[in-house]
FIDRENLUM-469433 format. One line per field, with one value per residue (C-alpha): residue in three letters; chain; y, z, x. Coordinates in Angstrom, 2 decimals, decimal comma, padded with zeros to 5 digits. Example, Ala and Ser with C-alpha at 12.3 -4.5 7.8 and 13.67 -1.06 7.14 Angstrom:
2
residu	[ALA;SER] .
chaine	[A;A] .
v	[-004,50;-001,06] .
w	[007,80;007,14] .
u	[012,30;013,67] .
% end
This chain:
339
residu	[MET;LYS;THR;LEU;TRP;GLY;GLY;VAL;ALA;ALA;GLY;CYS;LEU;ALA;LEU;ALA;MET;LEU;TYR;ALA;GLY;PRO;ALA;ARG;ALA;ASP;ALA;VAL;GLU;ASP;PHE;TYR;ARG;GLY;LYS;ASN;VAL;SER;LEU;VAL;THR;PRO;ASP;ALA;ALA;GLY;GLY;GLY;TYR;ASP;THR;TYR;GLY;ARG;LEU;VAL;GLY;ARG;TYR;ILE;GLY;GLU;PHE;ILE;PRO;GLY;LYS;PRO;ASN;ILE;VAL;PRO;GLN;ASN;MET;PRO;GLY;ALA;GLY;GLY;VAL;THR;GLN;MET;ASN;TYR;LEU;TYR;ASN;VAL;ALA;PRO;LYS;ASP;GLY;SER;ALA;PHE;ALA;ILE;VAL;MET;HIS;GLY;THR;ILE;PHE;LYS;PRO;VAL;LEU;ASP;PRO;ARG;GLU;VAL;ARG;TYR;LYS;VAL;ASP;THR;PHE;ARG;TRP;LEU;GLY;SER;VAL;THR;PRO;ILE;ALA;VAL;ILE;GLY;VAL;PHE;ARG;LYS;ASP;ALA;PRO;ALA;SER;THR;ALA;LYS;GLU;LEU;PHE;GLU;ARG;GLU;VAL;ILE;ILE;GLY;GLY;SER;GLY;GLY;THR;THR;MET;TYR;LEU;PRO;LEU;ALA;ILE;ASN;ARG;VAL;LEU;GLY;THR;LYS;LEU;LYS;LEU;VAL;LYS;GLY;TYR;LYS;ASN;THR;ASN;ASP;ILE;MET;LEU;ALA;THR;ALA;ARG;ASN;GLU;VAL;GLN;GLY;VAL;VAL;GLY;ILE;GLY;LEU;ASP;SER;LEU;ARG;GLY;SER;ARG;ALA;ALA;GLY;ASP;VAL;GLU;THR;ARG;ILE;LEU;PHE;GLN;MET;GLY;THR;THR;ARG;SER;HIS;SER;LEU;PRO;ASP;VAL;PRO;LEU;ILE;GLN;GLU;PHE;ALA;ARG;ASN;ASN;ASP;ASP;ARG;GLU;VAL;LEU;GLU;ALA;ILE;PHE;ALA;SER;PHE;SER;ILE;GLY;ARG;VAL;PHE;MET;ALA;PRO;ALA;ILE;PRO;ASP;ASP;ARG;TYR;ALA;ALA;LEU;LYS;THR;ALA;PHE;GLU;LYS;THR;VAL;ARG;ASP;PRO;ARG;PHE;VAL;ALA;GLN;ALA;GLU;LYS;GLU;HIS;ALA;GLU;VAL;ASP;TYR;VAL;SER;PRO;ASP;ALA;ILE;GLN;GLN;ILE;ILE;ALA;HIS;VAL;TYR;SER;GLN;PRO;GLU;PRO;VAL;LEU;LYS;ARG;ALA;ALA;ALA;ALA;MET;VAL;GLY;GLY;GLU] .
chaine	[A;A;A;A;A;A;A;A;A;A;A;A;A;A;A;A;A;A;A;A;A;A;A;A;A;A;A;A;A;A;A;A;A;A;A;A;A;A;A;A;A;A;A;A;A;A;A;A;A;A;A;A;A;A;A;A;A;A;A;A;A;A;A;A;A;A;A;A;A;A;A;A;A;A;A;A;A;A;A;A;A;A;A;A;A;A;A;A;A;A;A;A;A;A;A;A;A;A;A;A;A;A;A;A;A;A;A;A;A;A;A;A;A;A;A;A;A;A;A;A;A;A;A;A;A;A;A;A;A;A;A;A;A;A;A;A;A;A;A;A;A;A;A;A;A;A;A;A;A;A;A;A;A;A;A;A;A;A;A;A;A;A;A;A;A;A;A;A;A;A;A;A;A;A;A;A;A;A;A;A;A;A;A;A;A;A;A;A;A;A;A;A;A;A;A;A;A;A;A;A;A;A;A;A;A;A;A;A;A;A;A;A;A;A;A;A;A;A;A;A;A;A;A;A;A;A;A;A;A;A;A;A;A;A;A;A;A;A;A;A;A;A;A;A;A;A;A;A;A;A;A;A;A;A;A;A;A;A;A;A;A;A;A;A;A;A;A;A;A;A;A;A;A;A;A;A;A;A;A;A;A;A;A;A;A;A;A;A;A;A;A;A;A;A;A;A;A;A;A;A;A;A;A;A;A;A;A;A;A;A;A;A;A;A;A;A;A;A;A;A;A;A;A;A;A;A;A;A;A;A;A;A;A;A;A;A;A;A;A] .
v	[-187,53;-188,73;-188,47;-184,75;-183,63;-185,20;-183,80;-180,26;-181,10;-181,74;-178,65;-176,92;-177,92;-177,97;-173,67;-173,90;-175,24;-173,04;-169,97;-170,76;-169,52;-165,94;-166,14;-166,13;-163,38;-161,48;-161,53;-161,00;-157,26;-156,69;-156,74;-154,34;-151,90;-148,45;-150,11;-148,50;-151,21;-150,78;-151,53;-151,69;-150,86;-151,85;-148,75;-144,48;-142,69;-142,50;-145,88;-148,61;-150,94;-147,84;-147,19;-150,56;-150,48;-147,18;-148,09;-151,43;-149,42;-146,91;-149,66;-152,97;-151,72;-151,62;-155,41;-156,08;-156,55;-154,20;-151,72;-150,69;-147,42;-148,38;-146,69;-146,60;-147,05;-146,85;-149,53;-148,83;-150,25;-153,52;-153,76;-154,56;-156,99;-154,52;-154,91;-158,50;-158,52;-156,45;-158,74;-161,77;-160,41;-157,05;-157,02;-157,43;-161,01;-160,23;-158,86;-155,03;-155,27;-156,87;-155,42;-155,84;-156,72;-156,59;-160,14;-161,00;-160,97;-164,49;-166,39;-164,15;-166,99;-169,66;-166,90;-164,04;-164,26;-161,49;-159,67;-162,36;-162,82;-164,38;-167,49;-167,54;-170,65;-168,15;-165,54;-165,98;-164,89;-162,66;-162,93;-160,34;-157,72;-158,83;-160,86;-158,43;-158,35;-157,89;-157,28;-155,97;-153,14;-151,33;-148,66;-149,76;-148,75;-151,04;-152,79;-156,26;-156,02;-159,74;-161,28;-163,94;-161,42;-160,54;-163,23;-162,00;-158,64;-156,14;-154,20;-151,43;-150,60;-148,78;-150,15;-148,04;-150,78;-154,24;-155,91;-153,24;-154,26;-158,27;-159,54;-158,29;-159,72;-162,92;-163,53;-163,12;-165,27;-168,69;-167,54;-166,36;-162,81;-159,98;-157,38;-154,38;-152,42;-148,87;-148,04;-145,08;-144,31;-143,06;-144,63;-146,53;-143,17;-141,96;-144,64;-144,36;-140,43;-141,61;-144,49;-141,29;-138,95;-143,05;-142,43;-145,91;-148,35;-149,98;-151,58;-155,13;-155,74;-152,94;-154,03;-153,00;-151,22;-148,57;-148,38;-147,38;-145,23;-143,44;-140,12;-140,23;-143,75;-142,00;-139,79;-143,17;-145,63;-149,04;-152,27;-155,25;-158,00;-160,40;-160,67;-162,57;-165,06;-168,35;-168,11;-165,55;-162,30;-161,96;-159,03;-159,56;-163,24;-163,27;-161,97;-164,66;-165,59;-165,33;-168,61;-170,31;-169,76;-171,93;-174,09;-176,91;-177,65;-176,86;-173,45;-172,94;-174,17;-171,89;-168,68;-169,40;-169,65;-166,14;-165,40;-167,04;-163,55;-161,79;-164,50;-163,66;-159,85;-157,18;-159,58;-158,88;-161,02;-161,02;-161,94;-165,33;-164,17;-165,80;-168,24;-166,51;-163,00;-163,89;-165,63;-162,39;-160,14;-163,11;-163,03;-158,52;-158,63;-160,70;-158,10;-155,42;-156,32;-157,40;-154,02;-152,47;-148,85;-150,56;-151,56;-148,33;-146,50;-148,68;-148,36;-144,79;-144,84;-147,14;-150,05;-153,75;-156,13;-159,47;-160,93;-163,62;-166,18;-167,71;-170,55;-170,26;-167,88;-171,10;-172,75;-171,13;-170,80;-174,43;-174,73;-172,88;-174,07;-177,66;-177,02;-179,62;-177,41;-177,65;-175,26;-173,06;-172,46;-171,57;-169,24;-167,49;-167,14;-165,52;-163,37;-162,42;-162,04;-159,84;-157,00] .
w	[077,51;080,21;082,91;082,38;081,31;085,16;086,86;085,50;086,29;089,90;090,05;088,97;091,49;094,63;093,36;093,21;096,99;098,05;096,66;097,47;100,90;100,54;096,87;099,00;101,62;098,45;097,33;100,48;100,94;097,11;097,87;101,27;100,12;098,78;100,19;102,30;104,53;106,26;109,61;110,36;114,28;115,07;116,83;116,73;116,95;120,80;121,25;123,63;120,58;118,53;121,05;120,90;116,93;116,56;119,40;117,42;113,64;115,23;115,97;113,34;110,06;110,79;111,46;108,48;105,59;103,29;106,19;104,28;106,08;108,16;107,86;110,45;109,39;111,62;110,77;113,56;113,35;115,45;118,26;115,42;113,35;110,30;110,53;111,10;108,01;105,78;106,84;105,62;102,85;100,95;102,76;100,31;100,90;099,50;102,63;102,48;105,48;108,79;112,13;115,52;116,35;119,31;120,53;121,39;117,58;117,44;119,03;118,01;114,89;117,69;120,61;119,05;115,15;114,20;111,38;110,66;107,79;108,61;109,75;111,55;110,36;107,61;110,04;110,38;114,24;114,83;117,88;120,73;123,08;126,14;127,80;129,04;133,14;132,96;136,47;138,91;141,04;143,88;146,18;149,22;150,50;148,83;150,66;149,16;150,21;149,13;145,91;147,50;149,05;145,40;145,90;149,10;148,96;145,94;144,32;141,85;139,28;135,53;132,50;128,98;126,98;125,24;128,31;130,64;129,72;128,85;131,62;134,56;133,24;132,36;135,44;137,34;134,93;135,45;138,57;140,66;142,06;142,38;140,42;139,59;136,38;135,66;131,88;129,77;130,34;127,26;128,42;131,76;133,05;133,40;135,08;137,68;137,73;138,76;141,17;143,04;143,29;144,81;141,96;141,66;143,26;140,84;137,34;136,32;132,61;133,14;131,96;134,53;132,02;131,80;135,46;135,62;132,86;134,34;135,81;137,59;139,79;141,71;142,97;144,99;147,20;145,35;145,59;143,11;143,82;140,98;137,84;134,75;132,52;131,70;134,38;137,20;135,62;136,34;137,51;140,13;141,37;144,43;143,38;142,77;139,10;139,28;138,07;140,97;142,79;140,02;141,51;139,51;136,21;133,62;135,10;135,22;131,45;130,29;131,82;130,64;126,85;127,80;128,97;126,52;124,66;127,40;127,56;123,93;124,97;122,12;119,48;115,64;112,51;109,23;106,46;104,48;103,10;101,18;104,04;103,25;103,96;106,92;108,48;108,32;109,70;112,47;113,06;112,57;115,63;117,82;117,05;118,13;121,05;122,80;121,76;124,42;122,72;122,37;126,05;127,63;125,27;125,81;130,33;129,29;127,58;130,59;128,10;129,06;127,79;128,09;124,45;123,71;120,82;117,66;118,97;122,44;120,58;118,68;120,98;122,39;119,92;119,57;122,92;122,46;119,30;120,81;123,12;123,30;121,78;125,08;126,97;123,96;123,77;127,64;126,99;123,80;125,82;128,60;126,38;124,06;127,18;128,99;126,88] .
u	[-012,84;-015,56;-013,21;-012,71;-016,09;-017,04;-014,22;-015,53;-019,47;-018,20;-015,79;-018,97;-021,31;-019,26;-018,65;-022,62;-023,06;-020,20;-022,05;-025,17;-025,26;-023,96;-025,89;-029,54;-028,22;-027,30;-030,67;-032,49;-029,95;-030,80;-034,69;-034,53;-031,57;-033,35;-036,53;-039,75;-040,62;-044,23;-044,51;-048,41;-050,05;-053,29;-054,36;-053,74;-050,76;-049,38;-051,28;-049,71;-049,21;-047,98;-045,24;-044,00;-044,62;-042,17;-039,98;-039,12;-038,96;-036,39;-033,79;-034,79;-033,95;-029,86;-030,90;-032,26;-029,96;-029,86;-031,17;-034,21;-036,52;-039,25;-042,00;-045,08;-048,67;-051,32;-054,64;-057,29;-060,36;-062,40;-060,33;-057,47;-059,14;-059,10;-055,54;-055,57;-058,25;-055,18;-052,18;-054,25;-056,30;-054,31;-050,52;-047,92;-046,28;-043,05;-041,81;-041,99;-044,62;-044,85;-047,11;-046,78;-050,67;-053,16;-052,52;-056,16;-056,30;-054,42;-057,30;-060,12;-061,11;-062,33;-063,48;-065,46;-065,31;-067,29;-065,62;-062,83;-061,38;-058,53;-056,32;-053,63;-051,96;-050,52;-049,00;-045,08;-044,23;-041,54;-041,38;-042,36;-041,14;-042,41;-045,51;-048,11;-048,75;-052,23;-053,89;-056,82;-055,98;-057,76;-057,74;-056,23;-059,53;-061,60;-063,83;-061,35;-058,07;-057,18;-058,23;-059,99;-062,47;-063,42;-065,69;-067,02;-067,63;-069,30;-066,23;-067,09;-064,55;-064,24;-064,35;-063,07;-063,45;-061,59;-059,71;-061,28;-064,81;-064,84;-061,99;-064,28;-067,76;-065,94;-064,28;-067,66;-069,44;-066,59;-065,73;-068,27;-066,66;-068,38;-067,47;-069,50;-068,90;-069,58;-068,52;-068,09;-064,45;-062,49;-059,15;-057,44;-055,92;-059,61;-060,53;-057,37;-058,85;-061,75;-060,37;-058,26;-061,66;-063,65;-065,59;-064,91;-062,53;-060,06;-059,62;-059,30;-058,08;-055,23;-051,51;-049,22;-046,97;-049,87;-050,56;-046,62;-047,01;-050,31;-050,23;-053,13;-051,81;-049,47;-052,45;-053,71;-052,72;-053,42;-052,74;-052,48;-054,96;-054,69;-053,25;-054,27;-052,00;-050,96;-048,14;-047,35;-045,40;-041,83;-043,01;-045,30;-044,41;-046,02;-049,55;-052,01;-053,00;-057,00;-057,36;-055,90;-058,95;-061,32;-063,53;-062,51;-059,85;-062,57;-062,57;-059,03;-058,75;-061,60;-059,97;-056,71;-057,79;-058,91;-055,56;-053,08;-052,65;-051,32;-048,22;-047,29;-048,08;-045,94;-046,12;-044,38;-045,62;-045,54;-047,31;-047,41;-043,90;-040,54;-038,83;-035,43;-036,90;-038,71;-035,67;-033,69;-037,01;-037,05;-033,14;-033,57;-036,30;-034,57;-031,43;-033,05;-035,02;-031,87;-029,41;-028,87;-029,76;-033,32;-033,05;-031,67;-034,46;-037,55;-036,91;-036,77;-040,46;-041,33;-041,67;-041,53;-038,71;-038,94;-038,20;-040,48;-039,27;-041,53;-041,00;-042,83;-045,15;-046,24;-046,36;-049,47;-051,31;-050,99;-052,53;-055,46;-056,15;-055,98;-058,27;-061,41;-064,67;-066,62;-063,45;-063,37;-067,28;-067,25;-064,56;-065,82;-069,84;-067,09;-066,27;-068,64;-071,41;-069,02;-069,50] .
% end
């Protein structure tokens, strides 16, 4: 009798193991079927992050089990911090919300913790559509025609907030460049209009994709003198990184802590959601970004596509958070002091 019941138990165990995988998959599909899933963006409708968010939202639902409806939700404020605070403290943690976030907010807890009410170690990274090539672009007749000459000659640039404000001033503080910032422009397109009119001679902290999408950029001949990031962009292999002109390794590390988020770029994440739903969203995101229809539509919208994996994103984050305290303090002082 014991042998009989032992055989029955073993058979039941084998059947349970056989069907465990599909059961989990079915549970994810059951959860998402017919559900509205929020895709939270950190800027207003029509902004750069909103554009990437809606582009991903158009296709990703097809690749999530159960094919849920993706509903864009705009949440601008405090340079993306409002959205991050919401995702950490308020957003549902069941997989019914995910987001594209401003890359710079990932390092705010260590570089500029004002208003920060979140910890990044609980967030679950889905991947990035592309790193961001952030550049310094100038009129061809500007006083400096090379990056090296920016240390020798004053060049007037425009600022509209965000990277166009803190980056040039941080570079001045760390490296000693002679960038003179004129504030008050509404956006980077307005700065390019001012550059075309020779009110200013360029802009530092504009994304290459924004430059290519700017109507005003076509009205003036410009040259890109340098880029900012941890590695040179594939699109700009011959343009130097500004930290290549650093006087010592400490200065280089400070700048790379400031620039690290650009290598993460247009990043998507979810709050602390269950593992099985996280795995489904992560897989769906990669399938979306690699889908030929998505790539073709991105090209029409002048949106870069160069997939960055969740593992690569986590490595960049870990590298910055593990930097010595003096490096992070200098980076924070350069950023906050540059506002």
